[in-house]
C-alpha positions as CSV (number, residue, x, y, z in Angstrom):
1,M,119.5,103.5,102.2
2,A,118.0,100.5,104.0
3,L,119.7,97.2,104.5
4,H,117.7,94.0,103.8
5,L,117.8,90.4,104.8
6,T,117.4,87.3,102.7
7,K,115.8,84.0,103.8
8,V,115.0,80.7,102.1
9,A,111.2,80.2,102.0
10,F,111.7,76.6,103.3
11,G,109.0,74.2,102.0
12,A,107.4,76.8,99.7
13,T,106.8,75.4,96.3
14,G,106.2,78.7,94.7
15,V,105.2,82.3,95.2
16,E,101.5,81.5,95.5
17,H,102.3,78.9,98.2
18,L,104.4,81.4,100.1
19,A,101.6,84.0,99.8
20,D,99.0,81.5,101.2
21,R,101.3,80.7,104.1
22,I,101.8,84.4,104.9
23,R,98.0,85.1,104.7
24,A,97.4,82.2,107.1
25,R,100.0,83.5,109.6
26,V,98.6,87.1,109.4
27,A,95.1,85.8,110.0
28,E,96.4,84.0,113.2
29,G,97.6,87.3,114.6
30,G,100.5,88.7,112.6
31,M,103.5,87.6,110.7
32,V,106.4,87.0,113.1
33,L,109.5,84.9,112.5
34,T,111.6,83.8,115.4
35,T,115.3,83.2,115.3
36,R,118.0,82.4,117.9
37,Y,120.1,85.4,117.4
38,L,119.5,89.0,116.7
39,P,121.2,89.9,113.3
40,K,124.3,92.0,114.1
41,R,123.3,94.8,111.8
42,H,119.6,94.8,113.0
43,E,119.7,98.6,113.5
44,E,120.6,99.2,109.9
45,V,117.8,96.7,108.8
46,A,115.1,98.3,111.0
47,G,116.0,101.8,110.1
48,P,113.8,104.8,110.9
49,V,110.0,104.2,110.9
50,G,108.8,103.7,107.4
51,E,112.3,103.5,106.0
52,G,113.4,100.1,107.2
53,G,114.5,97.1,105.2
54,S,112.7,94.1,103.9
55,L,113.0,90.3,104.2
56,F,113.6,89.0,100.6
57,W,112.3,85.5,100.1
58,I,114.3,82.9,98.1
59,I,112.4,80.2,96.3
60,K,114.1,77.8,93.9
61,H,117.4,79.8,93.9
62,Q,115.6,83.1,93.0
63,L,114.7,86.2,95.0
64,V,111.1,86.4,94.2
65,A,109.3,88.5,96.8
66,R,109.8,90.6,99.9
67,S,108.1,91.4,103.2
68,P,108.7,94.7,104.9
69,I,110.4,94.4,108.3
70,L,108.5,96.4,110.9
71,R,110.7,95.8,113.9
72,F,112.7,93.4,116.0
73,G,111.5,92.2,119.4
74,E,111.7,89.5,122.0
75,A,110.1,86.1,121.7
76,E,109.6,83.2,124.1
77,G,112.6,81.3,125.4
78,G,115.1,84.2,124.8
79,R,114.6,84.1,121.0
80,V,114.3,87.1,118.8
81,A,111.1,88.0,117.0
82,I,111.2,89.6,113.5
83,H,107.8,91.3,112.9
84,L,106.9,91.5,109.2
85,G,104.3,93.5,107.4
86,P,101.3,91.6,106.1
87,D,102.0,92.4,102.4
88,L,104.0,90.2,100.1
89,V,105.6,92.4,97.4
90,L,106.6,90.6,94.2
91,V,110.0,91.6,92.9
92,Q,111.7,91.1,89.6
93,A,113.3,87.7,90.0
94,Q,117.0,87.7,90.6
95,P,119.3,84.6,91.1
96,K,120.3,83.9,94.7
97,R,121.9,80.8,96.0
98,A,120.2,79.1,98.9
99,H,121.9,79.6,102.3
100,Q,121.4,78.9,106.0
101,G,120.9,81.7,108.5
102,W,120.6,85.3,107.6
103,R,122.4,87.1,104.8
104,Y,122.4,90.8,104.2
105,L,121.4,92.5,101.0
106,E,122.4,96.0,100.2
107,A,119.7,98.3,98.9
108,A,121.7,98.9,95.7
109,D,121.7,95.1,95.0
110,A,118.1,94.5,95.8
111,P,115.7,93.6,93.0
112,V,113.0,96.1,92.0
113,D,109.4,95.8,92.9
114,L,107.1,94.7,90.1
115,G,104.2,96.9,91.3
116,G,105.5,100.0,89.5
117,D,106.9,98.4,86.4
118,T,105.7,99.1,82.9
119,T,106.5,95.7,81.4
120,G,103.2,94.1,82.6
121,L,105.0,91.5,84.7
122,A,103.1,92.5,87.8
123,A,99.8,91.4,86.1
124,M,101.3,88.0,85.4
125,P,100.2,85.1,87.6
126,P,102.9,84.4,90.2
127,A,103.2,80.8,89.2
128,L,103.9,81.7,85.6
129,M,106.3,84.4,86.7
130,G,108.1,81.8,88.8
131,E,108.4,79.4,85.9
132,L,109.7,82.1,83.6
133,A,112.2,83.2,86.2
134,A,113.4,79.6,86.7
135,L,114.1,79.5,83.0
136,A,115.9,82.8,83.2
137,L,113.5,84.4,80.8
138,I,112.7,87.3,83.1
């Protein structure tokens, strides 16, 4: 089972805003986050090709979406680059307190993707889904 990371989507007002930011970064050449330190459990997060973990985004104290982690690499100035896939996958919202730095999320504790659900939540506009999640209705 893959290990995941969580991160606050700083400055994102909602899922649509985060999706727009990711699309803009991908258009500029790829979605890469940089950090000072390599996560200690990075080998568990990266995993074998196609079986790695994801970066789960926190917006308004909710895990709302994830981006697949492709690999870890080097960035300018001795920093670490985290290469993310271009897709933002919506997940069933789950409460998560905001934090600084990286936190790990075990696969068993990760929220499920909305793409394969039968409840119709995936068809809902992300803004509406965010509002319902904030009210703890979904």
